[in-house]
N, C-alpha and C positions, 0 to 999 in steps of 0.2 A: 236667635240667629247670631247674636253676639258671642255666645258660648261656643257655637259651631266654628266661627271664625278663629276663636282663640285656640280651639283644639287643633284645627288645621295648621295654624301657625306653630303650635308646640310640636306637632308631629313632623312638620317640615324642618324645623330646627333640629329635632332629634335625628331625622334622616340625614341631614347634612353632616351632623356630628358623627353619626355612625359611618357614613361614607368616608369622612376624613380619617377616622380611626382605622378603617379598613385599608386605606391607601398608606397610612403610616406603617401599619403592621406588615404590609406587603413590601414597600420600598425601603423603609428605614430599619425596622426591626427584623425583617427577612423571615417572617413566619411562613412555613410551608403550608399552603392550603391543600386540602384533599383533592382539589381539581387539577393539580399539576400532574402531567402525564408521567413524569419520572418516578412518582411515588405510588402509582397505581400498579396493581399486580400484572396487568397486561403488558407493561413496559419491560418487565424482567425477561420475558421470553425473547426479546429482540437482542439482548446482550450476548447470549450464548446460542448461536445457530445450531441447528441439528446437524449431526455428522452426515456425511454422504452415505446413502444406502449401500449396503454390501453388493458387490458385483455390478455396480452401475457404471455407465460410461458417459462422460460429458458430451454435450451436443457437438463439440468440435472434434470429437474422437478421443481415443485413449492417448494420453501423453506418454505414459509408461505404465508398466504393470509391476506392482510391488513384488519383490522377490525374484524377478526375472532378469535382473542385471540391468546394465545401462542400455537404454534404447538406441537404435540405429537412426542416423540422420535421414529423414525422408525428404528433405528439402534440398534441391540442387543449389550449388553456390553460383547462381547466375547473376547477371547485373541487377535484376530487380531485387533479389534477396540481399545482395551486398549493399545496395542503396538504402533499402529499408533498415538493414542492420546498422548502417552508419548513422542513420537518423535516430534510431532507438538508442544507440550507444551514446550519442551526444546528449540525449534527454536523461537517461537513467544511470549511466556509468561514468561519463566523462568527469564529473565533479570529483570523483574519488580516484579513478584510474588514470586520469589525464587524457589529453587529446590523442597521444600516440599509444596509450595503454601501458605506460611504464610505471604506473602507480604514483605519479606526481601531480595529481589533480589539485584543483584550487582549495579543496578542504582537507587534503591529505596532511598538511602541516598541523592541523588541529587534532588529528587522530594520533594520540600519544602512545597508547598501549600497543596497537597493532596497525601497521601501515598497510595500505591497499596492495594487493598482489600486482607484480609486474606481469602483465598479460602476454608479454613477448618472451618471458623466461622459459627455459626448458621444462621447469616444474609444471607450468600451466599448459604449454603447447604439447607436451608428451601425453597428456590425457586424451582419451578418445572423445568423440563428439558427444556421446551419451552422458559421460561424466560431466562435461562442461554444461550440458543442458540441465542436468539434475542440480548442479551448483547454482545455476541461474534461477532455476525454479524454486529450490528449497533454501537458498542462501548457504553461507558457509557454516560448517559445524560449530565453529567457535562463536557464532552469533554476531560477527562484525559486519558481514555482508548480509543485507536484508533479502528475504525471499521475494522474488518478483512474479511468482505464479499468479497472484491476484491482479497484478498491474498489466501483465502481458499475456497475450494469447499464446497457444502452443506454437503456432506458425511464427509469431514474432520472436519467441525464444530461440527457435531454430535459426531464424535470420541473424540473431545476435551471435550464435555459435559460428555461423558461416563468416560473419564479419570478423570475429576474433581470429579465425584462421587466416583471413586475408590481411589482417594487421601485420602479422609476422612476415608474410610474403612481401608486402610493401616496404617494411623496415629493412629487409634483406636487399631489396633493389636499390635503396638509397645509399 
């Protein structure tokens, strides 16, 4: 019986030492264990999502058809659309383009290479609604403005287009 107690004590001490070694290897030495999800093969498929199937339409309807030119604005510029556009502008655009859309937002001073566009300028306002929608959706070609197609629904992007048109009207009234 004494030998059994000694064996239990030895195995208990070995278990504690092994546990301490495992904790040290995890926290201090940072050894990746095979149980981590990011090193399993099933994790890699989440990093690169599959492309959208050919000729499929999103559940909220087609935003635009590639190769068919700029889409037409299906959303009327009513008070609801303009209020929603103003709210979305303050969340997603105001920090770069400024409160009035003149490109003087709070972080525009930190953008050294390329300043944000003045949304009241003729260069921007002379574009049709579909071109503004595509710029909001896909970002600028130069990569300075991010694409908002994953953040905003199709309707919200059209509300932003309507609000951009209203910005110039309000600026002219003042």
